[in-house]
DRENDREN-596290 format. One line per 10 residues: their letters; for each residue z, x, y of N, C-alpha, C. Coordinates in steps of 0.2 Angstrom, whole numbers. Layout:
# residues N
a	Z:X:Y:Z:X:Y:Z:X:Y; ...
END
This chain:
# residues 104
medlpfddsa	1447:316:-180:1443:318:-173:1441:312:-169; 1437:308:-173:1435:302:-171:1436:296:-168; 1444:296:-170:1448:289:-167:1453:291:-168; 1453:294:-162:1463:295:-161:1467:291:-159; 1471:288:-161:1476:283:-160:1482:285:-154; 1476:286:-148:1481:286:-141:1475:283:-136; 1480:282:-132:1477:276:-125:1474:280:-122; 1467:278:-119:1463:282:-113:1470:284:-107; 1466:293:-108:1470:296:-100:1476:297:-105; 1478:297:-110:1486:299:-111:1489:307:-113
ldaiistnti	1485:309:-113:1487:317:-115:1485:321:-108; 1489:326:-107:1489:331:-103:1483:337:-106; 1484:339:-111:1481:344:-116:1481:344:-122; 1476:348:-124:1474:346:-131:1471:353:-134; 1477:356:-140:1475:363:-141:1471:360:-149; 1466:362:-153:1465:361:-159:1460:368:-163; 1464:370:-168:1463:377:-171:1459:377:-178; 1453:378:-178:1450:378:-184:1448:371:-187; 1448:366:-182:1449:360:-187:1439:359:-184; 1436:361:-180:1428:358:-180:1424:358:-186
yfvpdlaaal	1426:363:-191:1422:363:-196:1422:361:-199; 1426:354:-199:1427:348:-204:1424:344:-200; 1421:342:-195:1419:336:-190:1413:336:-192; 1410:331:-195:1405:330:-196:1400:327:-189; 1403:323:-186:1399:321:-178:1404:325:-174; 1401:329:-171:1405:334:-166:1404:332:-161; 1400:327:-158:1399:325:-152:1403:319:-150; 1402:315:-157:1408:308:-157:1415:312:-155; 1417:316:-159:1422:319:-158:1425:322:-153; 1421:327:-149:1421:330:-140:1422:323:-136
kelarvlrpg	1419:317:-138:1421:311:-133:1425:308:-135; 1429:308:-140:1434:304:-141:1440:310:-138; 1440:317:-139:1446:320:-137:1444:319:-128; 1439:319:-125:1439:316:-118:1441:310:-116; 1441:305:-120:1444:300:-120:1452:299:-118; 1453:301:-123:1462:303:-123:1466:307:-117; 1462:312:-114:1464:317:-109:1464:314:-102; 1468:314:-99:1468:313:-91:1464:317:-88; 1460:316:-82:1457:318:-77:1460:325:-77; 1457:330:-75:1460:336:-75:1464:339:-83
grlvlgvgdp	1462:337:-87:1465:338:-93:1463:343:-96; 1465:348:-101:1461:353:-103:1462:353:-110; 1456:356:-113:1454:355:-119:1455:364:-122; 1456:366:-127:1455:373:-131:1453:372:-138; 1449:374:-140:1448:373:-145:1449:380:-149; 1451:382:-153:1451:388:-157:1446:389:-164; 1441:395:-163:1437:395:-168:1435:399:-170; 1434:402:-178:1434:410:-179:1426:411:-178; 1424:417:-178:1418:420:-174:1413:418:-180; 1409:413:-178:1403:411:-184:1401:415:-189
gqmskmpftr	1400:421:-187:1396:427:-187:1399:430:-193; 1406:431:-192:1411:434:-196:1412:429:-200; 1413:423:-199:1417:417:-205:1410:417:-210; 1404:417:-207:1400:417:-212:1400:422:-218; 1403:427:-216:1403:431:-223:1411:429:-226; 1414:425:-226:1420:423:-230:1418:419:-237; 1418:421:-240:1414:416:-246:1419:409:-246; 1424:406:-245:1427:401:-244:1425:396:-240; 1419:400:-235:1418:394:-229:1411:391:-233; 1409:393:-238:1403:390:-241:1405:383:-244
hgfrlrpide	1411:380:-244:1412:374:-248:1415:369:-241; 1412:365:-240:1415:361:-235:1413:362:-227; 1413:369:-224:1414:372:-216:1409:371:-213; 1408:369:-209:1402:367:-204:1403:373:-198; 1398:378:-199:1401:384:-195:1395:383:-188; 1399:382:-185:1392:381:-178:1393:387:-173; 1387:390:-171:1386:393:-166:1389:392:-159; 1392:398:-156:1398:395:-151:1392:393:-144; 1384:395:-144:1382:395:-140:1377:388:-141; 1380:384:-146:1379:377:-146:1385:373:-146
lvpaireagf	1390:376:-146:1398:373:-147:1399:371:-138; 1396:376:-133:1399:376:-127:1393:369:-124; 1389:369:-125:1385:362:-122:1387:358:-126; 1390:356:-131:1391:352:-133:1397:348:-130; 1402:353:-129:1409:353:-126:1408:349:-119; 1401:353:-115:1401:349:-109:1396:344:-108; 1393:342:-113:1391:334:-115:1395:329:-114; 1400:331:-117:1404:327:-119:1409:325:-110; 1408:329:-108:1413:327:-102:1416:334:-98; 1416:339:-102:1421:344:-98:1417:348:-94
driedkrvgd	1420:350:-91:1418:356:-86:1421:364:-86; 1421:369:-83:1423:374:-82:1426:378:-89; 1420:378:-92:1422:379:-100:1420:386:-100; 1427:390:-103:1427:398:-102:1427:398:-112; 1424:405:-113:1424:407:-119:1429:414:-121; 1435:413:-121:1440:420:-122:1441:421:-128; 1440:427:-130:1440:430:-136:1447:432:-138; 1448:432:-144:1456:434:-145:1455:439:-151; 1457:446:-151:1455:451:-156:1450:457:-154; 1448:459:-158:1445:466:-155:1438:466:-161
gqgaahllvg	1433:466:-155:1426:468:-159:1422:462:-159; 1417:462:-162:1412:458:-163:1415:451:-167; 1418:452:-171:1421:447:-177:1429:443:-173; 1430:445:-167:1436:443:-163:1435:435:-162; 1439:431:-161:1439:423:-162:1440:421:-155; 1437:414:-154:1435:412:-149:1439:408:-147; 1442:407:-141:1446:400:-138:1440:397:-133; 1440:391:-133:1434:388:-129:1438:383:-127; 1437:385:-121:1444:381:-113:1438:376:-110; 1441:370:-110:1438:366:-105:1443:361:-100
elpg	1440:358:-97:1444:355:-92:1440:349:-91; 1442:342:-90:1441:337:-88:1440:337:-81; 1435:334:-76:1433:333:-69:1442:331:-67; 1444:330:-61:1449:327:-59:1448:324:-52
END
């Protein structure tokens, strides 16, 4: 995610689910996503609830579980605005869809 094979402003939208757990440099990856999106483009990051995910034994092996309150500012810092945290599912363990838009 840190070096995508697309020109600047090449994409209208990006949807990425369950990938940021494996990205070592989140800031660089988010800046790269912003680079390839056109002005007004949208980013949707799907992530499991970090508290719920931490209870799953497989997440101890190579997963980087980042709190949502750290992800939202990181997305904003990469240049996105109007960031929404939409919950998918029921209860506190519901997954998160973090939706951001580049200024257009």
